[in-house]
N, CA, C, O and the ligand as a Tripos MOL2 file, in Angstrom:
@<TRIPOS>MOLECULE
protein
  305   303    77     0     0
PROTEIN
NO_CHARGES

@<TRIPOS>ATOM
      1 N         -21.5770   -7.5910   43.0630 N.3       1 MET1
      2 CA        -20.6050   -8.6210   42.6280 C.3       1 MET1
      3 C         -21.1250   -9.4060   41.4290 C.2       1 MET1
      4 O         -20.3540  -10.0540   40.7210 O.2       1 MET1
      5 N         -22.4400   -9.3460   41.2030 N.am      2 LYS2
      6 CA        -23.0220  -10.1590   40.1220 C.3       2 LYS2
      7 C         -22.5710   -9.6950   38.7410 C.2       2 LYS2
      8 O         -22.4360  -10.5020   37.8210 O.2       2 LYS2
      9 N         -22.3440   -8.4270   38.6050 N.am      3 PHE3
     10 CA        -22.0560   -7.9080   37.2500 C.3       3 PHE3
     11 C         -20.5740   -7.8410   36.9160 C.2       3 PHE3
     12 O         -20.2170   -7.3440   35.8480 O.2       3 PHE3
     13 N         -19.7140   -8.3150   37.7760 N.am      4 ILE4
     14 CA        -18.2720   -8.3110   37.4810 C.3       4 ILE4
     15 C         -17.9790   -9.2410   36.3030 C.2       4 ILE4
     16 O         -17.2180   -8.8980   35.3980 O.2       4 ILE4
     17 N         -18.5990  -10.4300   36.3320 N.am      5 PHE5
     18 CA        -18.2870  -11.4230   35.3060 C.3       5 PHE5
     19 C         -18.6440  -10.9690   33.8880 C.2       5 PHE5
     20 O         -17.7890  -11.0350   33.0040 O.2       5 PHE5
     21 N         -19.8710  -10.5120   33.6390 N.am      6 PRO6
     22 CA        -20.1840  -10.0140   32.2730 C.3       6 PRO6
     23 C         -19.3000   -8.8650   31.8430 C.2       6 PRO6
     24 O         -18.9910   -8.7300   30.6600 O.2       6 PRO6
     25 N         -18.8930   -8.0460   32.7730 N.am      7 ILE7
     26 CA        -18.0190   -6.9250   32.4090 C.3       7 ILE7
     27 C         -16.6690   -7.4360   31.9350 C.2       7 ILE7
     28 O         -16.0890   -6.9150   30.9830 O.2       7 ILE7
     29 N         -16.1770   -8.4680   32.6180 N.am      8 LEU8
     30 CA        -14.8880   -9.0570   32.2190 C.3       8 LEU8
     31 C         -14.9660   -9.6350   30.8110 C.2       8 LEU8
     32 O         -14.0460   -9.4720   30.0090 O.2       8 LEU8
     33 N         -16.0820  -10.3140   30.5190 N.am      9 ILE9
     34 CA        -16.2600  -10.8880   29.1760 C.3       9 ILE9
     35 C         -16.2900   -9.7760   28.1290 C.2       9 ILE9
     36 O         -15.6460   -9.8570   27.0830 O.2       9 ILE9
     37 N         -17.0490   -8.7520   28.4420 N.am     10 LEU10
     38 CA        -17.1710   -7.6120   27.5370 C.3      10 LEU10
     39 C         -15.8070   -6.9870   27.2600 C.2      10 LEU10
     40 O         -15.4800   -6.6440   26.1240 O.2      10 LEU10
     41 N         -15.0100   -6.8450   28.3390 N.am     11 LEU11
     42 CA        -13.6900   -6.2350   28.2010 C.3      11 LEU11
     43 C         -12.7790   -7.0890   27.3250 C.2      11 LEU11
     44 O         -12.0600   -6.5630   26.4760 O.2      11 LEU11
     45 N         -12.8060   -8.4110   27.5310 N.am     12 SER12
     46 CA        -11.9030   -9.2760   26.7700 C.3      12 SER12
     47 C         -12.2970   -9.3130   25.3010 C.2      12 SER12
     48 O         -11.4360   -9.3510   24.4220 O.2      12 SER12
     49 N         -13.6100   -9.3020   25.0350 N.am     13 VAL13
     50 CA        -14.0770   -9.2790   23.6440 C.3      13 VAL13
     51 C         -13.6430   -7.9870   22.9790 C.2      13 VAL13
     52 O         -13.1990   -7.9680   21.8310 O.2      13 VAL13
     53 N         -13.7850   -6.9110   23.7310 N.am     14 PHE14
     54 CA        -13.4370   -5.6090   23.1820 C.3      14 PHE14
     55 C         -11.9490   -5.4970   22.8840 C.2      14 PHE14
     56 O         -11.5570   -4.9790   21.8380 O.2      14 PHE14
     57 N         -11.1090   -5.9890   23.8180 N.am     15 SER15
     58 CA         -9.6650   -5.8870   23.6040 C.3      15 SER15
     59 C          -9.2170   -6.7800   22.4570 C.2      15 SER15
     60 O          -8.2530   -6.4660   21.7590 O.2      15 SER15
     61 N          -9.9290   -7.9130   22.2600 N.am     16 MET16
     62 CA         -9.5820   -8.7830   21.1320 C.3      16 MET16
     63 C          -9.8840   -8.0910   19.8070 C.2      16 MET16
     64 O          -9.1160   -8.1770   18.8490 O.2      16 MET16
     65 N         -11.0280   -7.4030   19.7820 N.am     17 ALA17
     66 CA        -11.4330   -6.7110   18.5630 C.3      17 ALA17
     67 C         -10.5150   -5.5280   18.2770 C.2      17 ALA17
     68 O         -10.2980   -5.1600   17.1220 O.2      17 ALA17
     69 N          -9.9800   -4.9390   19.3430 N.am     18 ALA18
     70 CA         -9.1520   -3.7510   19.1680 C.3      18 ALA18
     71 C          -7.7260   -4.1000   18.7660 C.2      18 ALA18
     72 O          -6.9980   -3.2560   18.2430 O.2      18 ALA18
     73 N          -7.3260   -5.3540   19.0130 N.am     19 THR19
     74 CA         -5.9610   -5.7480   18.6850 C.3      19 THR19
     75 C          -5.8130   -5.9540   17.1850 C.2      19 THR19
     76 O          -6.5180   -6.7830   16.6090 O.2      19 THR19
     77 N          -4.9260   -5.2320   16.5490 N.am     20 PRO20
     78 CA         -4.7480   -5.4090   15.1110 C.3      20 PRO20
     79 C          -4.0840   -6.7420   14.7920 C.2      20 PRO20
     80 O          -3.2640   -7.2430   15.5600 O.2      20 PRO20
     81 N          -4.4480   -7.2970   13.6640 N.am     21 ILE21
     82 CA         -3.8640   -8.5650   13.2400 C.3      21 ILE21
     83 C          -2.4920   -8.2960   12.6250 C.2      21 ILE21
     84 O          -2.3470   -7.5120   11.6870 O.2      21 ILE21
     85 N          -1.5010   -8.9700   13.1830 N.am     22 HIS22
     86 CA         -0.1570   -8.7660   12.6620 C.3      22 HIS22
     87 C           0.1110   -9.7480   11.5340 C.2      22 HIS22
     88 O           0.2870  -10.9430   11.7730 O.2      22 HIS22
     89 N           0.1420   -9.2540   10.3290 N.am     23 ASN23
     90 CA          0.5800  -10.1580    9.2720 C.3      23 ASN23
     91 C           1.9400   -9.7140    8.7590 C.2      23 ASN23
     92 O           2.1500   -8.5730    8.3470 O.2      23 ASN23
     93 N           2.8490  -10.6750    8.8060 N.am     24 HIS24
     94 CA          4.2200  -10.3350    8.4580 C.3      24 HIS24
     95 C           4.4730  -10.5650    6.9720 C.2      24 HIS24
     96 O           5.3540  -11.3340    6.5860 O.2      24 HIS24
     97 N           3.6930   -9.8940    6.1630 N.am     25 SER25
     98 CA          3.9130  -10.0080    4.7330 C.3      25 SER25
     99 C           4.8800   -8.9180    4.2980 C.2      25 SER25
    100 O           5.1210   -7.9540    5.0250 O.2      25 SER25
    101 N           5.4220   -9.0830    3.1170 N.am     26 HIS26
    102 CA          6.3420   -8.0610    2.6230 C.3      26 HIS26
    103 C           5.6030   -6.8950    1.9850 C.2      26 HIS26
    104 O           6.1880   -6.0610    1.2940 O.2      26 HIS26
    105 N           4.2960   -6.8650    2.2400 N.am     27 GLN27
    106 CA          3.5080   -5.7360    1.7770 C.3      27 GLN27
    107 C           3.6820   -4.5400    2.6970 C.2      27 GLN27
    108 O           3.1640   -3.4540    2.4390 O.2      27 GLN27
    109 N           4.4150   -4.7610    3.7660 N.am     28 GLU28
    110 CA          4.5850   -3.6880    4.7260 C.3      28 GLU28
    111 C           6.0060   -3.1640    4.7030 C.2      28 GLU28
    112 O           6.9670   -3.9130    4.5290 O.2      28 GLU28
    113 N           6.1140   -1.8680    4.8810 N.am     29 SER29
    114 CA          7.4310   -1.2990    5.0210 C.3      29 SER29
    115 C           7.4360   -0.4250    6.2680 C.2      29 SER29
    116 O           6.3900   -0.1320    6.8460 O.2      29 SER29
    117 N           8.6230   -0.0230    6.6640 N.am     30 LYS30
    118 CA          8.7310    0.6960    7.9160 C.3      30 LYS30
    119 C           8.8980    2.1930    7.6930 C.2      30 LYS30
    120 O           9.6890    2.6400    6.8620 O.2      30 LYS30
    121 N           8.1460    2.9270    8.4410 N.am     31 ASP31
    122 CA          8.2770    4.3770    8.4530 C.3      31 ASP31
    123 C           9.6040    4.7250    9.1300 C.2      31 ASP31
    124 O           9.7630    4.4770   10.3250 O.2      31 ASP31
    125 N          10.5570    5.2930    8.3880 N.am     32 PRO32
    126 CA         11.8760    5.5710    8.9760 C.3      32 PRO32
    127 C          11.8390    6.6630   10.0330 C.2      32 PRO32
    128 O          12.7670    6.7800   10.8330 O.2      32 PRO32
    129 N          10.7840    7.4580   10.0480 N.am     33 VAL33
    130 CA         10.7220    8.5700   11.0030 C.3      33 VAL33
    131 C          10.2500    8.0910   12.3730 C.2      33 VAL33
    132 O          10.9120    8.3450   13.3790 O.2      33 VAL33
    133 N           9.1190    7.4050   12.4200 N.am     34 CYS34
    134 CA          8.5750    6.9990   13.7190 C.3      34 CYS34
    135 C           8.7380    5.5060   13.9760 C.2      34 CYS34
    136 O           8.5190    5.0500   15.0990 O.2      34 CYS34
    137 N           9.1220    4.7280   12.9470 N.am     35 GLY35
    138 CA          9.3520    3.2950   13.1420 C.3      35 GLY35
    139 C           8.1090    2.4430   13.0050 C.2      35 GLY35
    140 O           8.1470    1.2380   13.2550 O.2      35 GLY35
    141 N           7.0170    3.0540   12.6130 N.am     36 MET36
    142 CA          5.7660    2.3320   12.4630 C.3      36 MET36
    143 C           5.7360    1.5300   11.1740 C.2      36 MET36
    144 O           6.3770    1.8970   10.1900 O.2      36 MET36
    145 N           4.9850    0.4270   11.1850 N.am     37 SER37
    146 CA          4.8020   -0.3460    9.9670 C.3      37 SER37
    147 C           3.7460    0.3230    9.0980 C.2      37 SER37
    148 O           2.6810    0.7120    9.5770 O.2      37 SER37
    149 N           4.0570    0.4500    7.8240 N.am     38 VAL38
    150 CA          3.1190    1.0930    6.9010 C.3      38 VAL38
    151 C           2.7560    0.0890    5.8220 C.2      38 VAL38
    152 O           3.6280   -0.5280    5.2090 O.2      38 VAL38
    153 N           1.4590   -0.0680    5.5970 N.am     39 LYS39
    154 CA          1.0250   -0.9770    4.5460 C.3      39 LYS39
    155 C           1.2450   -0.3160    3.2000 C.2      39 LYS39
    156 O           0.7570    0.7850    2.9470 O.2      39 LYS39
    157 N           1.9840   -0.9970    2.3430 N.am     40 LYS40
    158 CA          2.3280   -0.4220    1.0490 C.3      40 LYS40
    159 C           1.0980   -0.1420    0.2150 C.2      40 LYS40
    160 O           1.0480    0.8400   -0.5270 O.2      40 LYS40
    161 N           0.0850   -1.0260    0.3400 N.am     41 ALA41
    162 CA         -1.0990   -0.9240   -0.5100 C.3      41 ALA41
    163 C          -1.8370    0.3930   -0.3110 C.2      41 ALA41
    164 O          -2.3100    0.9990   -1.2720 O.2      41 ALA41
    165 N          -1.9340    0.8330    0.9450 N.am     42 ASN42
    166 CA         -2.6690    2.0860    1.1440 C.3      42 ASN42
    167 C          -1.7790    3.2140    1.6550 C.2      42 ASN42
    168 O          -2.2250    4.1090    2.3720 O.2      42 ASN42
    169 N          -0.5200    3.1460    1.2700 N.am     43 SER43
    170 CA          0.3830    4.2070    1.6780 C.3      43 SER43
    171 C           0.2220    5.4060    0.7600 C.2      43 SER43
    172 O           0.4350    5.3160   -0.4490 O.2      43 SER43
    173 N          -0.1540    6.5200    1.3480 N.am     44 LYS44
    174 CA         -0.3480    7.7340    0.5530 C.3      44 LYS44
    175 C           0.8820    8.6120    0.6070 C.2      44 LYS44
    176 O           1.0770    9.4940   -0.2290 O.2      44 LYS44
    177 N           1.7100    8.3550    1.6100 N.am     45 TYR45
    178 CA          2.8430    9.2420    1.8280 C.3      45 TYR45
    179 C           4.1360    8.5170    1.4890 C.2      45 TYR45
    180 O           4.5960    7.6550    2.2370 O.2      45 TYR45
    181 N           4.7020    8.8720    0.3760 N.am     46 GLN46
    182 CA          5.9340    8.2300   -0.0580 C.3      46 GLN46
    183 C           6.9540    9.2730   -0.4710 C.2      46 GLN46
    184 O           6.6230   10.3820   -0.8910 O.2      46 GLN46
    185 N           8.2010    8.8730   -0.3350 N.am     47 SER47
    186 CA          9.2760    9.7620   -0.7030 C.3      47 SER47
    187 C          10.4450    8.9320   -1.2160 C.2      47 SER47
    188 O          10.7330    7.8550   -0.6960 O.2      47 SER47
    189 N          11.1060    9.4400   -2.2310 N.am     48 THR48
    190 CA         12.2480    8.7120   -2.7590 C.3      48 THR48
    191 C          13.5330    9.4330   -2.3910 C.2      48 THR48
    192 O          13.6730   10.6370   -2.6110 O.2      48 THR48
    193 N          14.4580    8.6880   -1.8350 N.am     49 TYR49
    194 CA         15.7450    9.2660   -1.4630 C.3      49 TYR49
    195 C          16.8350    8.2940   -1.8620 C.2      49 TYR49
    196 O          16.8150    7.1360   -1.4440 O.2      49 TYR49
    197 N          17.7810    8.7440   -2.6580 N.am     50 LEU50
    198 CA         18.8640    7.9040   -3.1880 C.3      50 LEU50
    199 C          18.3150    6.6280   -3.8310 C.2      50 LEU50
    200 O          18.7980    5.5270   -3.5670 O.2      50 LEU50
    201 N          17.2970    6.7960   -4.6800 N.am     51 ASP51
    202 CA         16.6790    5.7000   -5.4260 C.3      51 ASP51
    203 C          15.9760    4.6680   -4.5640 C.2      51 ASP51
    204 O          15.6440    3.5850   -5.0450 O.2      51 ASP51
    205 N          15.7450    4.9830   -3.3070 N.am     52 VAL52
    206 CA         14.9910    4.0720   -2.4440 C.3      52 VAL52
    207 C          13.6740    4.7270   -2.0670 C.2      52 VAL52
    208 O          13.6260    5.8900   -1.6680 O.2      52 VAL52
    209 N          12.5890    3.9390   -2.2050 N.am     53 LEU53
    210 CA         11.2750    4.4720   -1.8940 C.3      53 LEU53
    211 C          10.9360    4.2140   -0.4240 C.2      53 LEU53
    212 O          11.0270    3.0840    0.0570 O.2      53 LEU53
    213 N          10.5520    5.2550    0.2630 N.am     54 TYR54
    214 CA         10.1880    5.1270    1.6660 C.3      54 TYR54
    215 C           8.7160    5.4490    1.8560 C.2      54 TYR54
    216 O           8.1730    6.3470    1.2110 O.2      54 TYR54
    217 N           8.0790    4.7060    2.7490 N.am     55 ASP55
    218 CA          6.6670    4.9290    3.0510 C.3      55 ASP55
    219 C           6.5160    5.5460    4.4290 C.2      55 ASP55
    220 O           7.2880    5.2660    5.3470 O.2      55 ASP55
    221 N           5.5070    6.3890    4.5510 N.am     56 PHE56
    222 CA          5.2820    7.0620    5.8330 C.3      56 PHE56
    223 C           3.8390    6.8980    6.2770 C.2      56 PHE56
    224 O           2.9330    6.7080    5.4650 O.2      56 PHE56
    225 N           3.6510    6.9780    7.5900 N.am     57 CYS57
    226 CA          2.3050    6.7830    8.1360 C.3      57 CYS57
    227 C           1.4770    8.0400    8.0100 C.2      57 CYS57
    228 O           0.2480    7.9840    7.9760 O.2      57 CYS57
    229 N           2.1480    9.1740    7.9400 N.am     58 SER58
    230 CA          1.3950   10.4240    7.9140 C.3      58 SER58
    231 C           2.1520   11.4920    7.1370 C.2      58 SER58
    232 O           3.3340   11.3420    6.8280 O.2      58 SER58
    233 N           1.4490   12.5640    6.8330 N.am     59 ALA59
    234 CA          2.0690   13.6600    6.0950 C.3      59 ALA59
    235 C           3.1860   14.3130    6.9060 C.2      59 ALA59
    236 O           4.1800   14.7820    6.3520 O.2      59 ALA59
    237 N           3.0040   14.3350    8.2330 N.am     60 SER60
    238 CA          4.0150   14.9980    9.0600 C.3      60 SER60
    239 C           5.3060   14.1930    9.0900 C.2      60 SER60
    240 O           6.3900   14.7730    9.1460 O.2      60 SER60
    241 N           5.2100   12.8640    9.0550 N.am     61 CYS61
    242 CA          6.4140   12.0290    9.0150 C.3      61 CYS61
    243 C           7.1420   12.2290    7.6850 C.2      61 CYS61
    244 O           8.3690   12.3160    7.6400 O.2      61 CYS61
    245 N           6.3690   12.2990    6.6130 N.am     62 LYS62
    246 CA          6.9700   12.5110    5.2970 C.3      62 LYS62
    247 C           7.6780   13.8650    5.2470 C.2      62 LYS62
    248 O           8.7710   13.9910    4.6950 O.2      62 LYS62
    249 N           7.0390   14.8610    5.8290 N.am     63 LYS63
    250 CA          7.6080   16.2050    5.8650 C.3      63 LYS63
    251 C           8.9430   16.2100    6.5990 C.2      63 LYS63
    252 O           9.9280   16.7800    6.1290 O.2      63 LYS63
    253 N           8.9520   15.5620    7.7620 N.am     64 SER64
    254 CA         10.1720   15.5150    8.5660 C.3      64 SER64
    255 C          11.2870   14.8260    7.8050 C.2      64 SER64
    256 O          12.4440   15.2450    7.8620 O.2      64 SER64
    257 N          10.9310   13.7610    7.0870 N.am     65 PHE65
    258 CA         11.9260   13.0150    6.3290 C.3      65 PHE65
    259 C          12.4500   13.8460    5.1700 C.2      65 PHE65
    260 O          13.6550   13.8900    4.9200 O.2      65 PHE65
    261 N          11.5450   14.5000    4.4720 N.am     66 ASP66
    262 CA         11.9350   15.3120    3.3190 C.3      66 ASP66
    263 C          12.8940   16.4340    3.7130 C.2      66 ASP66
    264 O          13.7710   16.8190    2.9400 O.2      66 ASP66
    265 N          12.7130   16.9450    4.9120 N.am     67 LYS67
    266 CA         13.5720   18.0210    5.3890 C.3      67 LYS67
    267 C          14.9990   17.5470    5.5710 C.2      67 LYS67
    268 O          15.9500   18.1910    5.1270 O.2      67 LYS67
    269 N          15.1310   16.4060    6.2350 N.am     68 LYS68
    270 CA         16.4700   15.8780    6.5360 C.3      68 LYS68
    271 C          16.4800   14.3560    6.4620 C.2      68 LYS68
    272 O          16.4820   13.6840    7.4940 O.2      68 LYS68
    273 N          16.4880   13.8080    5.2450 N.am     69 PRO69
    274 CA         16.4130   12.3440    5.1120 C.3      69 PRO69
    275 C          17.5480   11.6180    5.8350 C.2      69 PRO69
    276 O          17.3380   10.5820    6.4650 O.2      69 PRO69
    277 N          18.7390   12.1760    5.7340 N.am     70 GLU70
    278 CA         19.9080   11.4790    6.3010 C.3      70 GLU70
    279 C          19.8240   11.3220    7.8230 C.2      70 GLU70
    280 O          20.4310   10.4290    8.4130 O.2      70 GLU70
    281 N          19.0570   12.2150    8.4280 N.am     71 ARG71
    282 CA         18.9070   12.1700    9.8850 C.3      71 ARG71
    283 C          18.1940   10.8760   10.3280 C.2      71 ARG71
    284 O          18.4860   10.3130   11.3840 O.2      71 ARG71
    285 N          17.2520   10.4280    9.4840 N.am     72 TYR72
    286 CA         16.4610    9.2550    9.8570 C.3      72 TYR72
    287 C          17.0630    7.9630    9.3420 C.2      72 TYR72
    288 O          16.7030    6.8800    9.8040 O.2      72 TYR72
    289 N          17.9730    8.0660    8.3910 N.am     73 LEU73
    290 CA         18.5420    6.8500    7.8270 C.3      73 LEU73
    291 C          19.8340    6.4560    8.5240 C.2      73 LEU73
    292 O          20.2570    5.3020    8.4460 O.2      73 LEU73
    293 N          20.4540    7.3960    9.1960 N.am     74 LYS74
    294 CA         21.7310    7.1330    9.8550 C.3      74 LYS74
    295 C          21.5880    6.1040   10.9710 C.2      74 LYS74
    296 O          22.3090    5.1070   11.0150 O.2      74 LYS74
    297 N          20.6390    6.3670   11.8760 N.am     75 LYS75
    298 CA         20.5240    5.4960   13.0530 C.3      75 LYS75
    299 C          19.9790    4.1340   12.6930 C.2      75 LYS75
    300 O          18.9310    4.0060   12.0620 O.2      75 LYS75
    301 N          20.7250    3.1060   13.1160 N.am     76 LYS76
    302 CA         20.2810    1.7440   12.8110 C.3      76 LYS76
    303 C          20.4880    0.8470   14.0010 C.2      76 LYS76
    304 O          20.1740   -0.3420   13.9410 O.2      76 LYS76
    305 ZN          5.3220    7.8700   10.9940 Zn       77 ZN77
@<TRIPOS>BOND
     1     1     2 1
     2     2     3 1
     3     3     4 2
     4     3     5 am
     5     5     6 1
     6     6     7 1
     7     7     8 2
     8     7     9 am
     9     9    10 1
    10    10    11 1
    11    11    12 2
    12    11    13 am
    13    13    14 1
    14    14    15 1
    15    15    16 2
    16    15    17 am
    17    17    18 1
    18    18    19 1
    19    19    20 2
    20    19    21 am
    21    21    22 1
    22    22    23 1
    23    23    24 2
    24    23    25 am
    25    25    26 1
    26    26    27 1
    27    27    28 2
    28    27    29 am
    29    29    30 1
    30    30    31 1
    31    31    32 2
    32    31    33 am
    33    33    34 1
    34    34    35 1
    35    35    36 2
    36    35    37 am
    37    37    38 1
    38    38    39 1
    39    39    40 2
    40    39    41 am
    41    41    42 1
    42    42    43 1
    43    43    44 2
    44    43    45 am
    45    45    46 1
    46    46    47 1
    47    47    48 2
    48    47    49 am
    49    49    50 1
    50    50    51 1
    51    51    52 2
    52    51    53 am
    53    53    54 1
    54    54    55 1
    55    55    56 2
    56    55    57 am
    57    57    58 1
    58    58    59 1
    59    59    60 2
    60    59    61 am
    61    61    62 1
    62    62    63 1
    63    63    64 2
    64    63    65 am
    65    65    66 1
    66    66    67 1
    67    67    68 2
    68    67    69 am
    69    69    70 1
    70    70    71 1
    71    71    72 2
    72    71    73 am
    73    73    74 1
    74    74    75 1
    75    75    76 2
    76    75    77 am
    77    77    78 1
    78    78    79 1
    79    79    80 2
    80    79    81 am
    81    81    82 1
    82    82    83 1
    83    83    84 2
    84    83    85 am
    85    85    86 1
    86    86    87 1
    87    87    88 2
    88    87    89 am
    89    89    90 1
    90    90    91 1
    91    91    92 2
    92    91    93 am
    93    93    94 1
    94    94    95 1
    95    95    96 2
    96    95    97 am
    97    97    98 1
    98    98    99 1
    99    99   100 2
   100    99   101 am
   101   101   102 1
   102   102   103 1
   103   103   104 2
   104   103   105 am
   105   105   106 1
   106   106   107 1
   107   107   108 2
   108   107   109 am
   109   109   110 1
   110   110   111 1
   111   111   112 2
   112   111   113 am
   113   113   114 1
   114   114   115 1
   115   115   116 2
   116   115   117 am
   117   117   118 1
   118   118   119 1
   119   119   120 2
   120   119   121 am
   121   121   122 1
   122   122   123 1
   123   123   124 2
   124   123   125 am
   125   125   126 1
   126   126   127 1
   127   127   128 2
   128   127   129 am
   129   129   130 1
   130   130   131 1
   131   131   132 2
   132   131   133 am
   133   133   134 1
   134   134   135 1
   135   135   136 2
   136   135   137 am
   137   137   138 1
   138   138   139 1
   139   139   140 2
   140   139   141 am
   141   141   142 1
   142   142   143 1
   143   143   144 2
   144   143   145 am
   145   145   146 1
   146   146   147 1
   147   147   148 2
   148   147   149 am
   149   149   150 1
   150   150   151 1
   151   151   152 2
   152   151   153 am
   153   153   154 1
   154   154   155 1
   155   155   156 2
   156   155   157 am
   157   157   158 1
   158   158   159 1
   159   159   160 2
   160   159   161 am
   161   161   162 1
   162   162   163 1
   163   163   164 2
   164   163   165 am
   165   165   166 1
   166   166   167 1
   167   167   168 2
   168   167   169 am
   169   169   170 1
   170   170   171 1
   171   171   172 2
   172   171   173 am
   173   173   174 1
   174   174   175 1
   175   175   176 2
   176   175   177 am
   177   177   178 1
   178   178   179 1
   179   179   180 2
   180   179   181 am
   181   181   182 1
   182   182   183 1
   183   183   184 2
   184   183   185 am
   185   185   186 1
   186   186   187 1
   187   187   188 2
   188   187   189 am
   189   189   190 1
   190   190   191 1
   191   191   192 2
   192   191   193 am
   193   193   194 1
   194   194   195 1
   195   195   196 2
   196   195   197 am
   197   197   198 1
   198   198   199 1
   199   199   200 2
   200   199   201 am
   201   201   202 1
   202   202   203 1
   203   203   204 2
   204   203   205 am
   205   205   206 1
   206   206   207 1
   207   207   208 2
   208   207   209 am
   209   209   210 1
   210   210   211 1
   211   211   212 2
   212   211   213 am
   213   213   214 1
   214   214   215 1
   215   215   216 2
   216   215   217 am
   217   217   218 1
   218   218   219 1
   219   219   220 2
   220   219   221 am
   221   221   222 1
   222   222   223 1
   223   223   224 2
   224   223   225 am
   225   225   226 1
   226   226   227 1
   227   227   228 2
   228   227   229 am
   229   229   230 1
   230   230   231 1
   231   231   232 2
   232   231   233 am
   233   233   234 1
   234   234   235 1
   235   235   236 2
   236   235   237 am
   237   237   238 1
   238   238   239 1
   239   239   240 2
   240   239   241 am
   241   241   242 1
   242   242   243 1
   243   243   244 2
   244   243   245 am
   245   245   246 1
   246   246   247 1
   247   247   248 2
   248   247   249 am
   249   249   250 1
   250   250   251 1
   251   251   252 2
   252   251   253 am
   253   253   254 1
   254   254   255 1
   255   255   256 2
   256   255   257 am
   257   257   258 1
   258   258   259 1
   259   259   260 2
   260   259   261 am
   261   261   262 1
   262   262   263 1
   263   263   264 2
   264   263   265 am
   265   265   266 1
   266   266   267 1
   267   267   268 2
   268   267   269 am
   269   269   270 1
   270   270   271 1
   271   271   272 2
   272   271   273 am
   273   273   274 1
   274   274   275 1
   275   275   276 2
   276   275   277 am
   277   277   278 1
   278   278   279 1
   279   279   280 2
   280   279   281 am
   281   281   282 1
   282   282   283 1
   283   283   284 2
   284   283   285 am
   285   285   286 1
   286   286   287 1
   287   287   288 2
   288   287   289 am
   289   289   290 1
   290   290   291 1
   291   291   292 2
   292   291   293 am
   293   293   294 1
   294   294   295 1
   295   295   296 2
   296   295   297 am
   297   297   298 1
   298   298   299 1
   299   299   300 2
   300   299   301 am
   301   301   302 1
   302   302   303 1
   303   303   304 2
@<TRIPOS>SUBSTRUCTURE
     1 MET1         2 RESIDUE 1 A MET
     2 LYS2         6 RESIDUE 1 A LYS
     3 PHE3        10 RESIDUE 1 A PHE
     4 ILE4        14 RESIDUE 1 A ILE
     5 PHE5        18 RESIDUE 1 A PHE
     6 PRO6        22 RESIDUE 1 A PRO
     7 ILE7        26 RESIDUE 1 A ILE
     8 LEU8        30 RESIDUE 1 A LEU
     9 ILE9        34 RESIDUE 1 A ILE
    10 LEU10       38 RESIDUE 1 A LEU
    11 LEU11       42 RESIDUE 1 A LEU
    12 SER12       46 RESIDUE 1 A SER
    13 VAL13       50 RESIDUE 1 A VAL
    14 PHE14       54 RESIDUE 1 A PHE
    15 SER15       58 RESIDUE 1 A SER
    16 MET16       62 RESIDUE 1 A MET
    17 ALA17       66 RESIDUE 1 A ALA
    18 ALA18       70 RESIDUE 1 A ALA
    19 THR19       74 RESIDUE 1 A THR
    20 PRO20       78 RESIDUE 1 A PRO
    21 ILE21       82 RESIDUE 1 A ILE
    22 HIS22       86 RESIDUE 1 A HIS
    23 ASN23       90 RESIDUE 1 A ASN
    24 HIS24       94 RESIDUE 1 A HIS
    25 SER25       98 RESIDUE 1 A SER
    26 HIS26      102 RESIDUE 1 A HIS
    27 GLN27      106 RESIDUE 1 A GLN
    28 GLU28      110 RESIDUE 1 A GLU
    29 SER29      114 RESIDUE 1 A SER
    30 LYS30      118 RESIDUE 1 A LYS
    31 ASP31      122 RESIDUE 1 A ASP
    32 PRO32      126 RESIDUE 1 A PRO
    33 VAL33      130 RESIDUE 1 A VAL
    34 CYS34      134 RESIDUE 1 A CYS
    35 GLY35      138 RESIDUE 1 A GLY
    36 MET36      142 RESIDUE 1 A MET
    37 SER37      146 RESIDUE 1 A SER
    38 VAL38      150 RESIDUE 1 A VAL
    39 LYS39      154 RESIDUE 1 A LYS
    40 LYS40      158 RESIDUE 1 A LYS
    41 ALA41      162 RESIDUE 1 A ALA
    42 ASN42      166 RESIDUE 1 A ASN
    43 SER43      170 RESIDUE 1 A SER
    44 LYS44      174 RESIDUE 1 A LYS
    45 TYR45      178 RESIDUE 1 A TYR
    46 GLN46      182 RESIDUE 1 A GLN
    47 SER47      186 RESIDUE 1 A SER
    48 THR48      190 RESIDUE 1 A THR
    49 TYR49      194 RESIDUE 1 A TYR
    50 LEU50      198 RESIDUE 1 A LEU
    51 ASP51      202 RESIDUE 1 A ASP
    52 VAL52      206 RESIDUE 1 A VAL
    53 LEU53      210 RESIDUE 1 A LEU
    54 TYR54      214 RESIDUE 1 A TYR
    55 ASP55      218 RESIDUE 1 A ASP
    56 PHE56      222 RESIDUE 1 A PHE
    57 CYS57      226 RESIDUE 1 A CYS
    58 SER58      230 RESIDUE 1 A SER
    59 ALA59      234 RESIDUE 1 A ALA
    60 SER60      238 RESIDUE 1 A SER
    61 CYS61      242 RESIDUE 1 A CYS
    62 LYS62      246 RESIDUE 1 A LYS
    63 LYS63      250 RESIDUE 1 A LYS
    64 SER64      254 RESIDUE 1 A SER
    65 PHE65      258 RESIDUE 1 A PHE
    66 ASP66      262 RESIDUE 1 A ASP
    67 LYS67      266 RESIDUE 1 A LYS
    68 LYS68      270 RESIDUE 1 A LYS
    69 PRO69      274 RESIDUE 1 A PRO
    70 GLU70      278 RESIDUE 1 A GLU
    71 ARG71      282 RESIDUE 1 A ARG
    72 TYR72      286 RESIDUE 1 A TYR
    73 LEU73      290 RESIDUE 1 A LEU
    74 LYS74      294 RESIDUE 1 A LYS
    75 LYS75      298 RESIDUE 1 A LYS
    76 LYS76      302 RESIDUE 1 A LYS
    77 ZN77       305 GROUP 0 **** ****
């Protein structure tokens, strides 16, 4: 029973470190395929459709979008 307390502290510190900081700046855009937030600054996967630039979290999301852009833009 003695080591329960330090383990709890360790767990809470770890979960705090693992939680990403949510900053609601306009530097972020949404991946239309999976709905994830993508930071514009380090977005490597971009695609333009009807003069609108879209950012993606991964190459596979970009691929899916490029195949059928209208499929991901319809649902709102
Ligand atoms: Zn994605």
